N, C-alpha and C positions, 0 to 999 in steps of 0.2 A: 257510634260505629261497630263493627267488632275488635275486640280487642284480642289479639293471640294471646296465648297460656305460654309461660315461659317454658313450657315442655314441647311446643309449637317450634320454636326460632330456628330447627334445621328443618323443620318440615317442609312440603312445596305449600304453595298454594295454588289452589286451584280453580282457572279460567276455562269456562264452560261457556256453551253456542246456546242461544234463545230459540233457535229454529229449531222444527220440530219436526219429524220426518223420515230423516236419513235420506235418502235418494231422492222422494218425491218433498220437497218440505213445504210445511203446510201456514207455513209464516210464523211470525214469534210467538211461542209460547209462553212469555214469562208472568204473564200474568194466571194462566193456567197451575205452572210450576209453585209461585206464591201462594194461591189461593189451596191448593192440595198438600204445600210443605213436602214437596220431592226435586229433582231433577231427574229428568227421563233423556237416555241416549235414543235418539231417533235410527239411528243404524241395530238392525236385527241380524246383522250377518256375525257379530262379535267385532267389528271395527273398535277401535278405542279401549277394548277388555282389559288389556295388560296395563291398561295406564286406571281405569275403573278399579280395578280388582287392587291396587296400590293404593286407592283413597282409604283414609283412616278415621274412626271418630275423633271428630275434633278439629280436622281439618279445615281449614277457611274455604271459602269456595265464593265464586263470583259469576253470575252471569254476565257476558258480554255480546258486545255484536263488534266484527270486523267495520273499517271502512279504509278507502285508498283513492283517495280523489282530490281534484287541485278546487279553490275557491269555495271552501267549507264555508258555510255561515257560521261569524261567532269566533273565528281564527283570532288568536291571540297572536299572532306574527305575519309577516309579509311569506306567502308561499313563493311567489316569484314564478308562477304558473309552474310550478313543478305539484306533483301530486304527492299530498300527507298523508302518511297511516297514521291508525290511531284507533283506539279502543273507545265505544260506550259501555261504562258499566250500569247496568239497572238494578243489580241486586246482589247485596253480600251476605251470606252466611255460613252456617259451622255444621261440617256433615255428623247427623247424627247416628245412622246405620245404612247398611246395605240391605234393599227389600227385593225380594222375589220379582223373579221377570215376569212382565204383561205383556200379550203379543210378542214373545221373545224379545224384548228391550229391556236392557238393563237400569235398573232403577235405584235412587237413592234417596232416603228421607233427612229433608234439610230446612234448619231453623233459617228459616229466610229474614232478610230488613230488606224494604225496597229502599231504593235511592229515587228521590222524585224532587226536583227533575235528575234524570240520568247524570253521572259524571264523565265528561270526556279526558283520558288519557291521550296525549300526543307523542307520536315516533314510536315507541314498542308496542308492538300490537299482533297478534293471535289469530290466525285467522283459523287453523284447527279447531275442530269441535271440541277437544278437548286437550288441555294445554297446565303441563305442571311449571309452575315459577318459582324457583330453589333461590332461597335468600345468598346473600354473601358478595353479590356485586352489585357495584352501585347503582347501575339501571334498576334492576331486579328490586331490590330495595326499594327503591324510588316509588315501582308500580305497586307494592305489597303495601307501603305505609299510605300511597295515594287510596288503594281503595278499601282496605279494613282499616286505616287510622286516619280518615279523612283530612291526612298532610294534602296541600297545596304541590303541584308538579313545578320542579325549576324547569321551566322553562328553557328560560338564556343557557344554562347548563348542557341541556340534551339539544338543543340547536346549534350550538359551539361544540359538541362533540366531534370529534374527527369522523366519524360514522355519517355527520348528518351537517357539517359545520361547509364545506362547498356548495350544498344547496339553499340551506337557511340561513348562515352563520354570518356575523359581522365579522369583516374585514379587521378592523381594529380589536377583535376581544380579544385579549389578553392568552396567549397559549402556554396555559400553566399543564405542567406534568401531573399526567395521572397521579403521580406516585403523593403529590401535592394535597390533593384531596381525602379527606377524612373519612374514607371507607372501611366499612368494617373487614377485619380478617374475613379471607375468604373459606368458605363452607365446601367442603368438598361435595359434590354430587352423585350420592348412592345409587350406584348402577353397577348390577350384576354382568360380568365381563358375558361374553355372548361369542359361541365358537362352532365351528363343525360338530362337532361334539353335542353340542345344543339341540343343535337342528336334528340329529340322528335321535336323542331321547324325546324332543316333544314331538315325534311321531312321522320321519322322514322313514321311506322304506327301500331307497336308493343307497347302492352300495358308495360307502365313504370315500371313496379315491373318485366316484363322480361327481359328488360334492366338490372335492378339493378342486378339481379341474375347473367346474362352475366358477366357483370363487377366484380361481387364477384368471379365467378368461375375463370377468368382471374385473378385477382388479388391471388389467392391462391392456382390454380392449376399450372398459369405461363403458360401452354401452352391451346391453344381452337381453337377448328375447327366449323367455320359454316358450314351447310352441306343441300344444299334444290334444288329443281328444279332451271330450268332455269328462271332468271326474279326475283329472288324474293331478290336481293339486296343485296348478298352476301360480295362481293368486296366494297359495298359503305358502308354497316355498319360496315367490319372489319376495314377500316380506320378512320372513327370515333369513334369505342371501344380503338381502338389504341389512339388517341387524348384525349379521357374522362381518360384512365388512366394515362396520363403524367400528365394531366390537362390544358392542354392548346393547339390550332390547330397549330403545327409545324411541318414541315416535316422535319427537321433535326434531328430528334430522330425517326421518323418512316422509315421504309426500304422497299420498297414494290418489290415484284419479283414474277417472275411465275414459275412453273414447268412444265418441258414435256418431253416427253421421251425420249429426247438424254442428258437429264441434268446428269451428275456423280457427286460422290464425289469430285472428282477432279474440278470441276467447282464451287462448292457449298463450300466446305470446306478448302482444298488445293492441291494444284499438280502443274506437272511439264508443263510449258507451252513456246512454242517456241518463241524465240526473234527475231528482226531484223537481226540481225548477223547468225542467223542461231544454237546457243546456246539454252539450256535450262533453265529454272530458276525455282528456287520455288515459286508459287505465292499465297499468299490467296484467298481465297473467299467470298465473301459478307458474308457469316455469319460468320466468324472466324473475320471479321473486324467489325462488329459491337458488338463481344465481345470481342475486345482490345479496340473501343470504349467508349463501357459500362465500362469496370475495369478502365477506366484511369477518369470516372466520375461516381463516385458513386452516387451522390447525385441526378442524374436523371435517368428517367425508359426510357428502349430503347426497340423499338417493332419490328418485322421483321413482315411482311404480305407477306404470300406464298399463292398467287391464283392458284386454281388448285393443291393444294397438293399432291393429288392421281394421276394424271398424270404420275408424275414419278415415280421411285420405292424406297419413300421413307428411308425404312431400309438401302438400298445402298446408296442413295444420301447422308443420315446423319451419317452412317458409326456409329464412337464411340458416337458421341454427341448424337444417340439416346438415348443411356444410361446418358448421362451427363443435359437432359432435365430435366429430374424427378427434382421435387420441391427439393426434400430433397438431392442433390446430387450438389449444388449449392454452391461448398465450395471447398477451395484448396485443405484438405483434399481428397477430391472424387477425384482429378483431374487425367488424363489419358493421355498417349502417344499416339500420331495422327501415323496415318497410313506413314505420311510424314514428321517426325522431321527434323528442322532445325540444332538440336543438340542432341548428344546421351540422354542426360538427362531431354531433353524439357517436361513438362506436362502440359495439358490446363485443365481448366473447365470453365461452364458457369455462370458468376455472377449472382448474384439473380436479377440485374435491368434490363435483357434481357427477354422481350416474345416474346412467338412467336403464331401468329396469322392465322390458316389457312383457305382456302373455297374449298368445295369439291362440283360440279357439279353432283346431285344423277340420271342426265339423261342419263349420257356418257355412253356410251355402251362399249366403248375402255377400262374402267376402272376394274381390277380386284379386287380382294376383297382386303379390307385394312390391312396392317399386324397389327396381333393382340399386336403387341411388339409396335406401334406409338399407337392404342387405347389403350392401358393404359396408355399410358403418356398425352395424350390430354383430354382433357373435349371437349362433343360432345353438339351442339344446332340445333334442325331442325328447318329450316326456310320455314314457307307456305305463298302460294299469298294470299295475303292482301286486296284485291278489299272491303275492309270495309268501314263503314260510315267514319272513322278518315279519312282512304285514299279519298272518296269521297269531304271530308268538303277540305281537306288539296290541293285538285288541284283544286277545287271551285274556292277557294280565291287566290291559288298564280297564276293561269293562265287565272280566269275568263273564265270558262266553265261552260253552264247549271249545276247545280246539277242533276237535272230530267235525262238530256243525260248523266252523268256520271254514274249514277244509272241504266240504260240502258245496258250500256257499261260490269257494275259489275256483272247485272244479265246473261248475252249472254257469259261472259266468263268464269263465275262459272258454267252454265251450260254444256260450252265444258269441264272444269275441270273435273265434275263427268262423262263424257263418258269416260274420257283420265284414270280415276282412278279405273273405274271399269274395263277396257279392260283388258283381260286374259293377251295379250302378253307386256302391259304396267305396268301400275300402280300408285301411287300416284306419285313417285318422277319424272313424267313424265310434273305434270302439268305446264299451262301457269303462269310465275309470273308477280305482279304488276308490275314490272318496264319495259314492254313493252308497258303500256298504262299511265307511269306518266313523267310528262314533268320537265324539270327542271324549278327553281321557276323562276317565272317572263316572261315566254316564253308565245309569244302572239300569238294565233291562231285565225287567220282569220273565217275560215270555220270547226266547230269542226268534222262536216261528211266527209268532204272531209280527215283531218288528220287521223281519226279513220279508214278508208279507207285504206289508205296508211299503214298504221302501219297493219292491217292484210294483205293485199295484200305481201308486201316485209320483214314482220319477223315473222309473225305466220304460213302464210300459207306454207311458204316452211321447217318451222319447222314440221308440219303436214305429209307432204310429206315426210318426212324423219321418223315420228312416223309409218304412214301407208303405208309406200312404194307399199305394195302387194295390196293397197285398195284404186284407186283414187277415186271412188265414194263414199265413206267415207269420203275424204277430202273435194271434192266437197260439201256435205251435209255439213259439219262443217263451212265451208267459208259463205255458203249461210245463215246460221244461226247465225252466228256472223256478217254478214252486213244487218240482217233483210232483206231478200230476200225471200216471200214466194214463 
């Protein structure tokens, strides 16, 4: 097994997903990762990039797969009909180095050791693709020792822990005070504070008072929706508002997901799912999972970021949770029965440390009017294209592009946006956002003219063809003006 070096005893251990492909999974890639001596993040949109960037040479890393189901074969205790969460640890290793991206994906070089058969760890489990586990608390120490030191799991202690005792524990188990356990001293988790100033520094072009207003409404209303035209940075800002709310850049407390037309209550809250043996089991969806996690960690805030919240049917997807979302119903007294209860008297409420941030693309023609019940429970903020002086100065400084050239880009896109806004068949909600021409910090552009031409040809013009599908001459004219062709 992998034995951590003394210098690593305050470093996190990394638990990463075995599935590959990001939004479209192509199945378990453990064999491929071990054969090539790598680990690869399936997402190409920089999801989890902050966590991956913080990985260091010599860090411990494990490939895991998450499960959440009852009646699991070989279970070493009685689940009493409840769902049991856990992880299959398939391989462990040591990070060697960061590798160049391939097809846009972040990669690591890893010295792997296969675990054959995989080892199962119960109760503590992480569904997120990349998760940092810090030593210093008995549960995390137990997981790290199990995965990397081949130590057995103390099942009795876990199932009789206050978090799990009601469902899995023994009635006659001695109620030992936590102070009686021989836990090691707590090691502080090294997280840099994250505030409004950090959002601005990261590349937000909104005035600081506007960001402060957004954060204040999120804190008081507890549910916030950012809406705007394509390319206005809705998802980017949603995640950073979540960081500012929890006070640190920590993906462990922020759970992203995306709504789509086929998403249902059973997917999001709770529903029956088929198992490998042909049976059905009642499985909690991501929203109930974050509710349960927050309920056992009252000292920290948790944020669910829902992209394209109006591409599904929010009233149907949230179900009774739509009522419980209201800020004045975040208490045990307001708890409700679920559509699929585990027990006849089960009641659920959303704890006050759970927040929801949604994004809405106002240019999506496939979206119907948003349910008024949803609107009453969310605060709404409109995001605009921000091709202003702040944008120009930031891109010029971060990417070393001439300010006069950036000013010309802004002028051309603003002129196009004026045409779009005054078009009777379109309107302001179809304008082109600044994200189309905002590069990642530190990006080096050798030929700015070629870069902008590629953006116009491959991103903006295809969108204009959708807007003016019945007027190709108008698209051609817009293209010429964007490229400065007389």
